[in-house]
C-alpha positions as CSV (number, residue, x, y, z in Angstrom):
1,X,103.8,5.5,106.4
2,X,100.8,6.9,107.6
3,X,98.4,4.2,109.0
4,X,94.9,4.4,107.2
5,X,93.0,5.5,110.2
6,X,89.0,6.5,110.8
7,X,86.9,4.6,108.7
8,X,88.5,1.1,109.3
9,X,85.1,-1.2,110.1
10,X,86.9,-4.4,112.6
11,X,84.1,-7.3,112.3
12,X,84.0,-8.6,115.0
13,X,83.0,-13.5,115.0
14,X,79.8,-12.1,116.6
15,X,78.9,-9.5,114.4
16,X,80.4,-11.3,111.2
17,X,78.6,-14.0,111.7
18,X,74.7,-12.4,112.9
19,X,75.4,-10.9,109.6
20,X,75.7,-14.2,107.6
21,X,74.3,-16.8,109.3
22,X,71.9,-18.0,111.8
23,X,72.9,-19.5,115.5
24,X,71.5,-23.5,114.1
25,X,73.7,-23.4,110.7
26,X,76.8,-22.0,112.2
27,X,76.7,-25.1,114.7
28,X,76.2,-27.7,111.8
29,X,79.3,-25.7,110.3
30,X,81.9,-25.4,113.0
31,X,84.6,-28.0,112.7
32,X,86.9,-28.9,115.1
33,X,90.1,-28.1,115.8
34,X,93.2,-27.8,118.5
35,X,96.2,-25.0,118.7
36,X,99.3,-25.7,116.7
37,X,102.3,-23.7,116.1
38,X,103.5,-22.5,112.6
39,X,106.3,-20.1,111.5
40,X,106.0,-18.3,115.1
41,X,102.1,-18.1,114.9
42,X,100.3,-19.6,117.3
43,X,96.8,-21.4,114.9
44,X,93.2,-22.6,115.9
45,X,93.9,-25.6,113.0
46,X,91.2,-29.0,112.4
47,X,93.0,-31.8,110.3
48,X,89.6,-32.6,108.7
49,X,90.3,-30.0,106.4
50,X,93.4,-30.3,103.2
51,X,94.9,-26.7,104.7
52,X,95.2,-26.9,107.9
53,X,96.2,-30.7,107.9
54,X,99.0,-29.9,106.4
55,X,99.7,-26.5,108.6
56,X,99.3,-29.0,111.1
57,X,101.7,-32.3,109.8
58,X,104.3,-29.8,108.0
59,X,103.8,-26.2,109.8
60,X,103.8,-24.2,106.2
61,X,101.1,-23.8,103.1
62,X,102.8,-22.4,99.5
63,X,106.2,-21.8,100.5
64,X,107.3,-20.7,97.4
65,X,104.2,-18.0,97.5
66,X,105.1,-17.3,100.8
67,X,108.9,-16.4,100.7
68,X,108.2,-14.2,97.5
69,X,105.6,-12.9,99.6
70,X,108.1,-11.5,102.5
71,X,110.5,-10.8,100.2
72,X,108.4,-8.0,98.4
73,X,106.1,-6.8,100.9
74,X,107.9,-3.9,102.9
75,X,107.0,-2.3,106.7
76,X,103.6,0.3,106.3
77,X,102.2,-0.7,103.4
78,X,98.6,-1.2,102.7
79,X,98.1,-4.8,102.0
80,X,94.9,-6.9,101.0
81,X,94.3,-10.6,101.1
82,X,91.2,-11.4,99.2
83,X,90.0,-14.7,99.9
84,X,91.7,-14.9,103.4
85,X,90.4,-18.6,104.3
86,X,91.7,-19.2,107.7
87,X,94.1,-16.1,107.9
88,X,98.1,-18.0,106.8
89,X,99.0,-15.4,104.7
90,X,96.7,-12.6,106.5
91,X,99.1,-13.0,109.8
92,X,101.9,-13.2,107.4
93,X,101.6,-9.9,106.0
94,X,100.4,-8.6,109.3
95,X,103.8,-9.3,110.8
96,X,105.3,-8.6,107.4
97,X,103.8,-4.6,107.5
98,X,104.0,-4.3,111.5
99,X,101.9,-2.0,113.3
100,X,102.9,1.5,111.0
101,X,101.0,-1.3,108.3
102,X,97.6,-2.6,107.4
103,X,96.2,-6.0,106.2
104,X,92.4,-5.8,104.9
105,X,91.1,-9.9,104.9
106,X,88.2,-10.5,102.6
107,X,86.5,-14.5,103.7
108,X,82.9,-14.1,102.7
109,X,82.4,-18.1,103.6
110,X,81.7,-18.4,107.5
111,X,83.9,-20.9,109.0
112,X,86.5,-19.8,107.5
113,X,86.2,-16.5,108.5
114,X,85.4,-17.4,112.3
115,X,88.8,-20.0,112.1
116,X,90.1,-16.1,110.8
117,X,89.0,-14.2,113.5
118,X,89.9,-16.9,115.7
119,X,93.6,-17.0,114.8
120,X,94.0,-13.1,114.6
121,X,93.4,-12.9,118.1
122,X,95.3,-15.9,119.1
123,X,97.8,-13.5,117.5
124,X,96.5,-10.3,118.9
125,X,96.7,-9.0,115.1
126,X,95.4,-5.7,115.4
127,X,96.4,-4.3,111.9
128,X,94.2,-7.1,110.4
129,X,90.8,-6.0,109.3
130,X,88.4,-8.5,108.3
131,X,85.1,-8.1,106.1
132,X,83.0,-10.5,105.0
133,X,82.5,-8.7,101.9
134,X,83.2,-10.2,98.0
135,X,84.6,-8.6,95.2
136,X,83.8,-8.4,92.3
137,X,82.4,-6.4,89.5
138,X,79.8,-5.0,90.9
139,X,77.6,-4.5,94.1
140,X,75.3,-7.4,95.1
141,X,74.0,-9.9,96.8
142,X,74.0,-13.3,96.3
143,X,73.5,-17.4,98.0
144,X,75.7,-20.1,97.2
145,X,75.7,-23.7,99.0
146,X,77.4,-23.9,102.7
147,X,79.1,-27.8,103.0
148,X,77.5,-28.9,99.9
149,X,79.6,-26.4,97.9
150,X,82.4,-27.7,99.8
151,X,85.0,-30.1,97.9
152,X,86.9,-33.3,99.5
153,X,90.5,-33.5,98.0
154,X,92.7,-36.4,99.7
155,X,90.1,-36.8,101.7
156,X,89.7,-34.4,103.6
157,X,87.2,-31.0,103.2
158,X,88.7,-28.0,101.4
159,X,87.1,-25.0,102.6
160,X,89.5,-22.8,100.2
161,X,88.2,-24.6,97.3
162,X,84.8,-22.8,98.2
163,X,83.4,-20.7,95.3
164,X,81.0,-19.0,93.7
165,X,81.2,-18.9,90.7
166,X,77.4,-20.8,90.8
167,X,74.9,-19.3,93.2
168,X,71.6,-20.9,93.7
169,X,68.1,-19.0,94.3
170,X,67.7,-17.7,97.1
171,X,67.8,-18.2,101.0
172,X,67.3,-22.0,101.9
173,X,69.4,-24.6,104.5
174,X,72.8,-24.7,104.0
175,X,73.5,-21.4,102.4
176,X,74.8,-18.1,102.8
177,X,73.8,-14.9,101.7
178,X,76.7,-12.8,100.4
179,X,77.1,-9.0,99.9
180,X,79.8,-8.3,97.0
181,X,81.2,-4.9,96.5
182,X,84.0,-3.5,94.1
183,X,87.5,-3.1,95.3
184,X,87.5,0.2,94.1
185,X,84.0,1.4,96.3
186,X,85.9,-0.6,99.3
187,X,89.1,0.9,98.9
188,X,86.7,4.7,98.2
189,X,84.9,4.0,101.9
190,X,87.5,2.9,103.7
191,X,89.5,5.9,103.2
192,X,92.5,3.4,101.9
193,X,95.2,5.6,100.4
194,X,97.7,3.5,98.6
195,X,97.9,-0.7,98.1
196,X,100.6,-1.6,97.8
197,X,100.0,-5.7,97.9
198,X,97.2,-7.8,96.7
199,X,97.1,-11.3,97.4
200,X,94.2,-13.0,95.7
201,X,92.9,-16.5,95.7
202,X,88.8,-16.6,95.0
203,X,88.1,-19.7,93.2
204,X,88.0,-18.4,89.6
205,X,86.7,-15.1,90.4
206,X,89.7,-13.2,90.3
207,X,88.6,-12.5,86.7
208,X,85.2,-10.2,88.5
209,X,86.9,-9.1,90.9
210,X,90.1,-7.2,88.9
211,X,87.1,-5.6,86.6
212,X,86.2,-3.9,89.9
213,X,89.6,-2.6,91.0
214,X,90.3,-0.4,87.6
215,X,90.9,2.9,89.8
216,X,93.1,0.8,92.3
217,X,95.1,-0.6,89.8
218,X,96.0,2.4,87.3
219,X,96.6,5.0,90.3
220,X,98.2,2.8,92.7
221,X,100.0,-0.3,90.4
222,X,99.8,-2.3,93.2
223,X,101.9,-5.7,93.8
224,X,99.5,-8.6,92.7
225,X,99.5,-12.6,94.0
226,X,96.6,-14.7,91.9
227,X,95.8,-17.9,91.0
228,X,94.7,-18.7,87.5
229,X,93.1,-22.3,86.7
230,X,92.1,-23.7,83.4
231,X,89.6,-26.5,83.7
232,X,89.6,-27.3,80.1
233,X,86.1,-25.4,79.9
234,X,85.2,-22.4,78.5
235,X,83.6,-21.2,81.5
236,X,87.3,-20.8,83.5
237,X,88.8,-20.0,79.9
238,X,87.3,-16.7,79.5
239,X,88.1,-16.0,82.7
240,X,92.0,-16.8,82.7
241,X,91.8,-14.6,79.5
242,X,90.1,-12.3,81.2
243,X,92.5,-12.0,84.4
244,X,95.6,-11.6,81.9
245,X,94.3,-9.6,79.4
246,X,93.0,-7.0,82.3
247,X,96.7,-6.7,84.6
248,X,98.2,-6.8,80.1
249,X,96.6,-3.1,79.6
250,X,97.5,-1.7,82.4
251,X,100.1,-2.6,81.9
252,X,101.8,-5.3,83.7
253,X,104.4,-8.3,83.8
254,X,103.1,-11.7,84.6
255,X,105.4,-14.3,85.9
256,X,104.1,-17.6,87.3
257,X,105.9,-18.3,90.8
258,X,107.9,-22.1,90.2
259,X,108.8,-24.2,93.8
260,X,112.1,-25.3,92.0
261,X,114.5,-23.4,92.5
262,X,112.7,-22.1,95.4
263,X,111.7,-19.8,95.5
264,X,111.5,-18.9,91.8
265,X,109.4,-16.7,89.2
266,X,109.4,-16.7,84.9
267,X,107.8,-15.2,82.7
268,X,103.9,-17.0,82.0
269,X,103.9,-17.0,78.1
270,X,100.2,-17.0,77.0
271,X,98.9,-19.9,76.9
272,X,97.4,-22.1,74.8
273,X,94.6,-24.4,76.6
274,X,95.3,-27.0,75.0
275,X,95.4,-29.0,78.3
276,X,94.4,-28.3,82.2
277,X,96.4,-25.7,84.3
278,X,96.6,-24.6,87.8
279,X,99.3,-21.9,88.5
280,X,99.9,-19.1,90.9
281,X,101.3,-15.8,89.2
282,X,102.9,-13.0,90.9
283,X,102.1,-9.7,88.8
284,X,104.2,-6.1,88.6
285,X,103.6,-2.7,86.7
286,X,106.5,-2.5,84.4
287,X,108.3,-4.4,81.8
288,X,110.0,-7.6,82.1
289,X,113.0,-7.9,84.6
290,X,115.7,-9.4,82.8
291,X,116.6,-11.1,85.6
292,X,113.4,-13.1,85.1
293,X,113.5,-14.1,81.8
């Protein structure tokens, strides 16, 4: 497959940071770290972050999802990593698609994007394009709490849990300015001919991103791996219902990714929302396959 060319912008660490932070802010947000290896990748990781701690000690993150992506994605494909965090899935996808393919990694959170860029450089992953943009249902500019918006789990920061669900009014100390666009607009502006695969992990913002991806989903019919989280409240229920409705109306079959047997997918029944849940979904266009009842 011909690799998209000519219209891609590779944001360097310096330009990405200059657009969203000041030097004093960045110094306050930066995390310590050290070099490690996992799945043949060289990674700069910090033990005080939950995901990075897992990679340091277990050498793997989301093994079932990682294996599934590896079995689906093919050489030469164009993949999108929406909510790329420090680059774990971006790097594995980049290795899978090879030099003929391309990965577009979206990460508006400055700390995570700094680590993402460094890990890309460590692995000479020249087929990964990094963008500080967030993907939503419309183009807009918003401000969000920075470190105050990072949850703590298991005694460690969870940078991947940073969310854009609750914007703040105006710029202030410990806030980040985020520029959002739609996926349809980004794909058109970058001259991307076909999107084959999307991984989406944006902490409750998935429904908005899908609303801005109508053309890509209807024309390209990409495979999609994404989170769906219901916390027991009306807002998260509404988000999940929108996610499922958008994909079902587009002709997608929705499956849940299970770890046992590993990896495994099963049809995801329409939730009754009686209890909270957090699942990772594998979505493909077409009817249910007999292998996944």
